[in-house]
C-alpha positions in Angstrom: 13.6 23.9 -38.2 11.2 21.7 -40.4 10.4 18.0 -39.8 13.2 16.7 -41.8 15.5 17.9 -41.1 14.9 17.3 -37.3 14.8 13.5 -38.1 18.0 13.4 -39.8 19.3 14.3 -36.4 17.5 11.5 -34.7 20.3 9.4 -34.3 21.8 6.9 -31.5 24.9 7.7 -30.8 23.4 11.5 -30.2 20.6 10.7 -28.0 20.6 11.4 -24.1 18.4 10.5 -21.8 16.7 9.8 -18.6 14.2 8.2 -16.5 12.5 10.1 -13.9 9.3 8.5 -12.0 5.9 10.4 -11.0 7.0 12.3 -7.9 3.6 11.3 -6.3 4.9 7.6 -6.6 5.7 5.4 -3.8 7.6 2.2 -6.6 11.2 3.7 -7.5 11.1 1.1 -10.5 7.2 1.5 -11.8 5.8 3.7 -14.1 9.0 5.5 -14.8 9.0 7.1 -17.4 11.2 8.5 -20.3 13.0 12.1 -21.1 14.8 13.5 -24.0 17.2 15.4 -23.0 19.2 16.3 -25.2 20.3 17.7 -28.2 18.0 20.1 -28.9 16.6 18.7 -31.8 15.0 15.5 -30.3 13.6 17.4 -27.4 12.2 19.7 -30.3 10.2 16.1 -31.5 9.8 14.6 -28.7 7.6 18.1 -27.4 5.6 18.2 -30.4 2.6 16.0 -29.9 2.3 15.7 -33.7 1.2 12.4 -35.1 3.3 12.2 -38.0 6.2 13.2 -36.3 5.1 9.7 -35.0 4.1 7.8 -38.1 8.4 9.1 -39.4 9.5 7.3 -36.0 8.3 4.2 -36.6 9.3 4.5 -40.4 13.3 4.7 -38.9 13.7 1.7 -36.1 14.2 0.0 -40.0 17.5 1.4 -40.2 20.2 0.1 -37.5 21.8 3.7 -36.9 19.1 5.0 -36.7 16.2 3.4 -34.6 18.0 2.9 -30.5 16.9 6.3 -30.8 13.3 6.5 -33.1 12.6 3.5 -29.9 13.3 5.7 -27.2 11.9 8.8 -28.3 8.8 7.3 -29.1 9.0 5.6 -24.4 8.8 9.3 -24.0 6.2 10.3 -25.8 4.1 7.4 -25.3 4.2 6.9 -21.8 2.2 3.6 -21.7 4.8 1.5 -23.9 7.8 2.3 -21.1 5.0 1.2 -18.1 5.6 -2.2 -20.8 8.9 -2.5 -21.8 10.4 -0.9 -18.2 8.3 -4.5 -16.7 9.9 -6.1 -19.0 13.8 -5.5 -17.7 14.6 -8.6 -15.4 
């Protein structure tokens, strides 16, 4: 499947994800990471490791129907942003 076709599947109403802590972490809420669980197209995007995918996901942040899914995918790809986001969850 081409990148454009995968990106068209990035939608707020279909993304599935979970957060997990590293197995060796003594903390239940710190250092959690986002794991994409579905649909398969979004799992593929998260696993590509492509810089082009990152750029395309940033562009999707402008579209309300895709912004949340793009943000979740970016958090799954860049684990540092997950730490920053989770530290602000009151």
